[in-house]
Steps between C-alpha positions, in 0.01 A plus 500: 500500500792329691394408852766466761395290802497666846605276778332487834702491828511114524635476143746775557631319810545181291677709242730640765589155621589343177699798390694526820611141449597577153722799610669275765555229241658743245720647761631164605541373149705797411775383749548190277569691184873467416726370221489121461141449610245369251158649441369148582651521843333828554169356407531219738593735783205719416259205521636410848477851631140524367394183662674597826303833494176320463423573136474346163710610194229646273720502196549125492280342240335841421398451134759223487793695641738232649665673799426705824693805382599675178878536480588740218868561431656793307307542176213296638223745578256266682390141533840337491461131599742390778751243367783288631696622194463867577802580725533859614812674423675797649353825341165341405173657608197287590133585535306287743131518465275298741169477668337333797148390547345480857137452596380554151687833441810572292819703518746593219835680504824516320857614554808528285832427665863522412713176512830581673656824365295652209579785271397857582262490204314188633475653855349810349244297294391314822485817696300697231254215456433488872474886517257504228267280708522738795449806276177339391394454863437873537213464234358189652236674716135458556322749269779489253491329165661153410704635215648765724702213624599394140597868420708534800712206426559614139570849598761397759688285254482753209623789718783305681605223264392615154712213329302227671212297352161451673342160431154545355369152445521408872315689777410507857154381606231476766558223763280346772307184471681432188867558410399708200199711509372817337632749439804487274758762610740620220833657572483735196294820433138474457284773336194389690460537880370156580265397785514702824688339798322423820607423850515121531641422137789262490739522211828355381708781355812373322728712275712298257782699340781435266833645414413506138192466285164390654436222246463147631493137385387180653746201505407152386408401853191708443565686823829699516475851370825660371591833350515480129834692491661314782505797725479422881174561687371553855172436663360645821149429643296525819143429589342826631189604674329824406426719797377865567878599477824336398433128416581225736771292330414154623794299378797683638729287727713671767823472286316660201374780718862586606567596137265785536147570371579741213 
C-alpha cells in the first residue's frame, strides 16, 4: 500500500513559503528569456534570485546534477543542463524546471516559454500542456484517488490533441521534506485507482507532452532527456496541496496567475 504523507499546519506553512518564493523566481526569470541569451545566464540569474528570496536551489548537486535549474530546449523534454554554448534563438521553446528549499521543505515547478515569436503549433503545445495540468486539478481532491489525476491529464490530451505524445517514463511525485517522495504520479491512464487522497497531501503534478511520439532517450551527459523522434516537447508543473475542495496550487506566481487557472 502506497502511503502519502499528510502535512500538519507547520509543515504546510513551510511549503507555502518555499513555493511562493519559487513562483516569484520563475515569474522574474521569464522576463529574461529572449533570443541571444544563454541557458547558462538563466541559471546564474536563477541562483541570484533564489538567494535573494532566502532559499537554496534544491536541484543543485541533487544526485550529481550540476546546476540550479533544468533548461530544456525544443526536443529536450527535461533535465537540460544550462550551458554557455546553448544560445536561445527566435522561435525556440524552453522549459525551465526548478525548486527551492527553505527550512527543510521543498518546492518544485516548471514552465515552458516561447523565445521571441514562436509558431502557432508551439504556442498550442505550450497551452495544451498547461491546460492538461489544470484539467487534472479538478480531480485532485480529498477523498478522490491518486490516479484520477493521471487519468484526467491523459483524457484532456487525448480529447483535445490526439496527435500529441504523453511521456510515460517520467512522472510527477510527492514532495515535502524531500524533493521526491512517494507517490509517483503518471500522466497516462491507469487501470487501478491508486491510494485515496487526503487533506494535507502535497504533490508535484507535471504533464510532459510532445508534438510527436512519446518515446525518449537520454543523452551522453546522463541527464538530458530528449524525444526519440526529434519532436518538440513542453513541460508544466506545480506543487499542490490537497484540500477538501479545489487544491491549493502553491507555486503560482502573480504573472502565472494572470494567464488563468484553467
